[in-house]
Structure formats: structure tokens, C-alpha cells
Phi, psi and omega in degrees: 000133182271122183268162178298320181296324179294315178302322181293318179297321178296318180298319179297319180297324178294313181296328179280358179078014181282329179223151178280159179301328182295341182272351187300310186302318180289316183297330178295339180268348185272054178283162179301129181093351181292149180266141181217165171231151177232142187297334180260321187256358174075218186286144175207168178231140180288124180263340178167164178229140180232101183286337179293315179269000179061044184227154170237141182250129185235138173262102172267162181300322182256359183216074178292138178068027181289132183260139175226148170293147186302316182297315180296321178300319180294330181278325191255343181262140177245111179293138177230154181287157179297337179267006175293148183303323179294320178294316183295319178296318182293323186274328183201072184301317180301322179292322179292319177300318178297321178295320180296320180288324184288319185215079182303327182292307180297320179299313180295319179299320180293319178296314180298326179298328178291343185234040176070024176067023174206143183198138177283162179297322179297319178294320178297318180297314180297327181292321187260348182241123004262017184303319181246325187227152165286170181301315179296317180296318180296317180301314180296316180297316184292322178300318178288320182296320182302319179300317180290322180296317180293325178290328182297320177095345179277347188251130177256125180258141184287156173293317178262142182300333182281349178284166182276149167276128185244136175267128179255144181291334180245139180286138177238132182292158176306312184301314180295321178299314184292320178296318180295320179297321180292318180298328181278343183294135180247338182249157179302319181298320178294321178295321179298315179300315181295319179291328175301317179291322176298316179299316182299321184249033187298336181290347181275000187258026185309314183261007186243026182301317180300316179296321180291323177300320179296320179299315181296324178293321178295318180299316181294321179296321177297321179295318179298318183293326188254008190301321184283324185271327183229061189298316182298316179295321179294321178298318178296319180298315180292325176297316178297318177304313181297321180294321178293318179298320180293329187267321184266134182284143174092356180266159183210160172261147177291161182298327181251030183295147172299143179232156178300312181302322182293320179294317181297318180296320180293327184255024188297336178286340182242028188303312186299307181295325180295311183290334176295332187275340185276153181301150182301326182292340181259349185296319182301316182292323178296316180293329180297341180272001183299316184298318178290326183287319191243000177061225182294343183272004188298322183291328176296320178295318180294320178296326178294329176292323178298325182280334188237347189277173174289175183301315182293324179290321177299314182298316181290320179295319179296318178300316180299314180298319180292319181297334183251028171072026181250030182297320182298315180297320178296312181298317181298317180297315180296316181299317181296318181289332175290317182295322182262010175062027178260358182295141185281161177299320182295317180295322178292322177299316178296315183294324187260356181304138187301313181296314180291325182298322181289336180277331189285125179229176175059236186298320182289322178299326181290343177286338185278069182243176184303332180300334180296326179301313181295318178295324178298311180296321178296318180296319179294319178294324179295327185266351192296332181260008177277118185298332182257025184297149176265127185269011184300318182292316178302311182293325178296313181296317181287320188275332182267097184292345180270351186294306181300313176303322177298313183292334185255008188300327181245025185277150170283153183302321182293326177295318179294319179302316182294320178297320179295320178300318182294320178295319178301325183270352185289134178271005190284324192259147170294156187302319182296316180293323180296317179298321179297316179294317178297325178298326179292324174299313186294324179297325180278329182225078184305329183295344182268006177299340178304332183289335185237008182228213194303322185290348175252043188302323183298325182282328187260347186295154178293145177261128174274122185223154176285153179300323180297314182291326178294319179297319179298318178298316182294321178295319177298316179300314180298320180295321178297313184292313190267342184236303188290319180293313175302319178299317179296321179298318177295320179298320179296315181297317180294319180292322180295329181293343179283351176088175176035079186295334180297325184252013187263098184295323181296319180295317180295320179295319180295321179293321178296320177296325178299316180296319180294318178296321179297317179294316181296320178300315180297318180298315181295319178301316181295315183294314183294325181295328183261000185280144176233105184288148179206158174255008176066020176289153177061036178293149180281105182266005176287343177210167177291127180211178179294130180094012179247156173255126187241128174255131180233152180236128177296122183299326186274317187257345181071008177288147182247139174231150181240133178234137174254110186268109187239210189286172185300331185254011180265145178182123177208099186301319183297329182261000179077014180275127178227154177286146178294349179266356178291151182304320180296315180297320180296324180291330184272324187301133178097348180267158188247170181303132177093347180287147174252126184227167175265126184249125180286132176225175179296334183264003180120190182281136177241140173272120182230152177250136177279116186250348178201135174229120179217162179294140179293135179245108184299320182292341182266006183235000000 
């Protein structure tokens, strides 16, 4: 309650120039016990005012007894009524929570009334979380509340989640809301959203069949106008129309109405891309129209989707074929594409998925053999430079620890060996993932550990290389990664745009170059990873070793030759530089001054004497 004495104190403060006249109205509401909000500190209560010190004291949740100058308080505090939701939560949160649970509709209406009868869902979430609910509790409460709010009819929900929820003074039925939303829709996407809601609540249209019939006719006319430019959206629209006609009594299609089979037949050259664009919920109905659209050729069309479509399209097309007794044709097609390594990543993902793998028996189970491992790696290598590649197959292979054991359960050791070799050479996987996959092979076939451990020392041993040769390898690797592979990706895309890939020489050449770049990249990664750079300082000259210059004399002719034995990647015949892995170097290494040894040459073995061993001098060569 505002007292006369308080008004007098405020008036004195104005006259003394302590506060501006504009602050009077707000200050008159800041009586002791009044509720306020602050943009930074939230809810608070006025604890007292001191006109002598020109201060107001506020108890915030995180700042009890906080002092503000009167003018600043008038500018930054917003007085609120005791029945405002913020006041009620601050004063008795458990009671407010109980009210929200008991009657979500009345509670939501009261909250919206505090904010001009509209509030976005995000604002609603921030208001009640965590003040009344944890995030999980709020989600469960809100999911239930929304159903009641939509049924009530007083609440208007936005098309976009970012829009406000509005409380209306008069209740509007679901059917009327949906019809009004469709009438207001100007774009095909908006009409689709409105028809989805009509389909969901079709049982509410008992007395509104004429209005709903009119809506369907408008939708079909929109589909006819946009069929060439927005085919996928039009196909979705017609699918929704058919679902509504099937579900709601009294509706009908016109004699010349657009049909799914007619659209599919007209667009048969673009079937894969068209079906990829429609929502997953409508895909099953679209595929169900294949038989009517394509007659006896329907299964061929469905099989082409298995070969070219995304994972969801492959799964739906495979389901359709199985439901109509075409399992043998599906299995034969998959088996052939596995054998020739042309099977797509999406088809392999469907075939190897853990849930689906456990369901597949009989003929499909027999497809899960060791050849799939090789096809899998080929598909991943084929896709690795595709900028829009789907990583589902990669993630499935790495993440599903049971997949490789399943595929190799009945394999011969030699089949597993070959699969391991291919994995070792594959450029697709990061080193950590590759080691993990190889470990799964070894757990199933311990005897094959030889491929990745000690018995293959020559392949796995560190390479001693000169810094210059290592730098050249690294520069080549960087050029492949940053220049050649991106250029090749563009070449593939440009060549593919010319059409008919079977007769496209540019496309085939670009794909072959892709394979060559992939192999070279893998080789370089492997070599650089095992390389140990050196400048050959402190070479052991007590015997022939890496980093030494060796002079030898032919025992028979007395001719002298000099060799500089350097790193694995060094070699210059004119300068006498040879790699320590070269046959001549191998024959010399370990021998001492004065020894006579047999040296392999192109003309046969020569007896030579080692007459000088000294440290290699780069500046002298």
C-alpha cells in the first residue's frame, strides 16, 4: 500500500533533484514486500527504501539485501503483481508445480495471461526449468500438456517452433483450426504441413466433409500446377490426399484426379532422386504404387532402387520385393553385386545392419560371407573422395564389433588372410580404427597375427631415411591430399554430369585416377609413419654401415668403385649413392676393412676387397 508519507518523500526527492519526475510512477510501486524482476538477477522483493541515502534494498535469490540508487531502481526494476507466475514460483514453487500437474490447461492460460496471452515454447521452457521441473520432467509434462492444449481449442500453436503460442478468448475446434491453416497456406510446404495435421485429426471432421472435400480439390490443383517444378512435394501432397480419403468417410477422388502411379510412370527416369526427396512416412505408400505404375516391370524398378538408393530407400524397396515374393531376385542381385564389388554402401549398410542381420535367415543369411568384407572395403574406398558421402557404412563397420566375426564365421583361413591384406592396404581408416579392425580378425584367427606383428618385420620395421628424402615424401603427400584429390573429385563430378556413365570415357579415366591416388596416398601414409629421419652423423666406420662411404677393389681387375650407403629412399647411380636396402648395400653392410666378399652385380658375382670405410660427407658428393 502506498502511504501519504511515502508520496511526500518521493516528492521531496524530485524537488531536491535526486530523482527525475519520470521515475515517480515506478517508485510509488516499490513498497516494502513488493515483487519485482530484474533482467540480470531475476525475481526479487523490496526489503526497504531509504530516501535519506537515496537507496532501495532488494532481496534477490542470489543477492539478498542488494542496494540500488532510486533512479537506477526505477529504470531497471519491473514491478509485478503477487499473482504473477514469477512471484508465485518464488514464494511457493511446490504449490505452483502441483497446480501445473493438476490442470495443465488452466495453468498455461494463467501463465500466458501474465505475458499478453502469448509466449514461445523456448520462453515457456526457460520460465519453468529448473524453477519447477528438471529438463526431463518438463519434457514429459509439456508433451502431455500440448495434447490437452490442442484439444482445448483456446490455444493456437505456431507453424514454426520459434513462433509464439497464443491464447484465444474463444475456443476453436481442431478441424476449424486445420482448415483455416490450409486456407492461409501459400506454399506447397505449408499446404503439406496443414494436410498432415488434417490427416492426424481426421476423426474430428465428421460434419465438415464438404469443406474438407474442397481442401483436397485445392491441394490437387496446386499439385497439378507445380508438378514439373516441385515433383517430390506434389507427390507428397497427393499421397496425403489419398491417405485422408481412405481414412475419412464421405470423401472421394475426382474421375481425372492425379494418381501416384501416373506420377511415378511419368518420372520413371528420375525415380531414385524423386523418392529420396519425399518424407520417410510417405515412401512406403509411394512404393506400393509400383505394381500399378510399371506392371510386370515393377520388380526391375524396385531392384534398381536397391542398387542406387540411400539406406532407407534400399530398406523399403527390399521390403516391398520380399512382401511380393521377389526374394530370390533380390538375393541374386545382391549376390552378383557383392561378387563384382559393385554393391553400394547403402545396400551393404542395410544387409549388414545388426538388427537386420539378426532377422535375416535362409537365403539372405547365406549372403553374409567373407566376400562381403572385400566388397565392403571396395565400397568405402570408392566413396572416400565423394564430398557428399554417407558415413553410415564406415561407422557400422567400426562400431559393430560383431560384424566382422559374423562375416568370417565360416571362412577359410586363406579368405581371411586376403581380407586382412586388403584392410592393411586400405586408405579409408584412421590408424586407430584400422588397428581395432585388425584386432578383430586376430581374435577370430590368432594364427594370422603374423600379418601385423613380428614375423612380418620387413614390412613393419622402421625405415632409416635422409631428411631430404623424407621431406620430398611429405611434400608429395601434401600435394595429393590438398591438390590432386580435390581436383580429381571435381573431375569426377564434371564427368558424371555428362550422363551415361557406362559410355563415359572421361568418367572412367577420372575414377581410375581416383584409385591410383588412393593407393599412392595409402603407400605414402604407411611409409611416412614408419620412417626415421637422420643426417647420418656418427656413422659406425668400424664396419660398413648406413651413412658410410665404402671403397672396394675388384680382386681380378684391380678396378676401384666407391659407394655411399644412405637411406631407404636415396639413390643416384651417377654419384654412387645407393639405398641401404639395395642388394649391393646388403652384401657390404656388416663387413670390415680388408675383407674380401662376393658382390652381386648384373653380370654375376664379383670378388671384391673392402679397401676404405669412412663417414659419408654430404658436402663432398
